[in-house]
N, C-alpha and C positions, 0 to 999 in steps of 0.2 A: 401486431407489429411492434418491433423493438422501439422504445422511446428514449432509453437512457443507458449509457455505459459508464460504469464507475470504475476508474483506474486507480490502483495504488500508485504511489510516486516512486520512491527509491527502488531500483531493480526492475521496475515495470515500465515506467515512462522516463525516469530520470536516472542517468548514470553518474553517480558521485563517488565511484571507485570504492564503495562500501565504507566511506570515511566515517559514517555514523556508527556502524558496528565495530569498526576498528577502534574508534574513540571510546565506545562503550566498553569494549574489551580492556582497553588500557585503564579506564577508570575503575573497573571492577578489580583488576589485578593490583592497581596502586593501593586499593583499600585493604589488600591482604587476603583476597579470595582467589586462589589459583584456579584458572580455567583456560580452555583453549579458545581460539577464535571460532573454530568450527562449532563449539558448544554454544557460543553466543549466538551464532547464526541459527543453529538448530532450534534453540529454545526461546530466543528473543526476537527473531525476525517478524516484522509486521505489527508488533505490539507497541502500545504507548510506552515511552522509554523508561519511566519510573516503574511501570508494571513489568517491563522487560527485565530490568535489573532484579526485581523481586523474583520473577519466574526463573531466571537463570540460576540464581543462588539457591532457590528451593529445589531446583532440579539437580543441583550438585550436593544436596543434603545439608546446605547451610541454612541457618534460621536467623537472618538479620532482623533487627528490630526496625521500627520506622525511622528512628534517628539515623541509624547506619545507612539504610537505603536512601534516605533523603540526602545524606552527605555525599554518597556516591553520585547521585543524580546531579547535585549542585556542581561537583567536580567535573562531571561529564559535560554539562552545559558550558562551563568555562573553557574546557579543552576543545569542544566542538566549535565555539565561536572563534577561537584562535586558528583552528584548522581551516575554517571556511575562508579566512582572509586571503589565503594564497591558492585555494583550491580551484581547479578548472572543472566546471560542471558542464556536462553535455547531455543531450537527450539519448535515450535508448534508441537504436536504429529504427527509423520510420515513425517515431512517436508523433511528431508534429504533423506529418503527412496523414497518418491514420486518424488523428483527432480532427483534422480538417475535412477528410472524406466523410467521417461520421456526421459532422455538423452540416455538411452539404446535403446529407440524406435526412436532415431534420431530426437527427438523433442527438440528444443532449450528452455532453461530455463533462463528467464530474471527476475531479481529482480528490482522492481521500487518502489520509495518511495517519500513521501513528506518531508523527512528529507533532510538536506544538506549533502554534500559528506562526511564531517568529521564525522558526527554522524552515518551515515550508515556504514562507514568503521569501526568505533569503534565496532558496533554491530557484524559485520561479523568477526572481529578479535577475539572477545570474543567467538564466536561460532566455530571458526576454519574453516569457510567456505572460499574456495579459488576460485577465478574467473578462469574459464577454467578447473576446476577439479570438483567442486561441483555444479557450475552454470556457465552460459555462458557469462552473462553481468550484470552489475549494472548500472542502470540509476536513477539519483536522481534529485530533484528539482533544484539543482545547475547547472544542465546540459542544462536546457531549459529556454526560456524566459517566457513561460506561463505554470504554473503547473496545476494540476487537478482543475476542471474537463476537462480542455483542453486536447486534445489527444497528445500533443507534446512529452511526454516521450515515449509513445508507438510507435509513428511514428519514433522517433530517434532510438529506438531499431530495428524496421523493417529496417530502412535505413542501420544500422550497419551490418545487415546480408543479405542485398540485397533482402528483402521481399517486394514486391510491393502490394500484395493483402491482405487486413486485414481479409478476410474471411478464412484465414488459421491460425489465431491467436486467442487465448483464453485469457481473463483477469480474474484473481481471486483476490478478495479482501474482507475485512471485513467491509467496510463502503459503504454507498450509493454513496459517491463521487467516489469510485473505479468503481462502476457500470456505473456511468455517463461518466467517463473517457473512459472506454472500448466501450461504445455505441458511443461516439463521434468519436472514432477512427475507428468505423465500424467493430469491432471484431465479429468473428463468434458466440461465446458464451461469455456472461458476467455473471460470477458466484460469488454469495455472499457466504461467509462462516461465521458461527456463533461463531467463536472462539475468536473474538476480540471486536471491539468498538460497533457495532450495533447488535441489536437483530434480530431474524427472522422477526418479524413484521416491524421493521424499514427498514430492507433490502428490504422487499416486496414493500415498497413505490417507490423504483427505478426500479421496474419491471425487475429483473434479469432473465436470461434464466433458471438458476438453483439456488437453495440455498442448500448448503451442510453443514453438521455438522462435517465432518472429511475429511482431505485432501485425504485419500485413495479413497473416492468416486469419486474424479476427474479422477482417472485411468479408472474407469468403463465408465465414460462419454466419455473420449478420445477413448477408445477401441471400444465402441459401434458405435461411429460416424465413425471412420476409417474403421471398418468392413463393415458398411452399404455403405460407399463410395466405398470401394474396390469391393463389390459384385454387385453394380449397373450395369445394362447392358449398 
């Protein structure tokens, strides 16, 4: 039986109009590294944000040193803080409903993200989502040594709830890096969703177990699997 679902935040459960990646794009360009917004999404989505900067620039055949990358990241944080002051945050359609239904089925709901803790908590505060009431735990890139695609965030969530077997865990995310993270953790299902950074075709490149267009579809996947498991002789 499924015991935990780990959801990415931006683009999967939280609709922040891609402000993080728009801001990341602006910071990279301001530093003198030409790139497109689509390139930032393609190569940076889902990653811890300093890592995203480094990965985007490397993918564009730039070789920034640590000082340059850290300067871009510092500028990004300042820009993002300003952007968030007036930003209207809303949930991805049906996110709160789906989280509530899962918790009613005694399935743990964990949010994980490539954001740092401060950014993630800002988003949750704007949504009014509360740990222990709307979801069970928040795990951010600030909490682990190795962010996505490494499995550390999922493993930390499992350890927090004394889950030893990853085959009772599902990972849901809107980027290929989410799928890689879940696969590296050994999750039962790694599910891509088309509400965020990557398209259906881009998600297919990471060979997810399912690609969904609406979070409600996740409930059918969970119910079908649990029913089949329950009825097996």
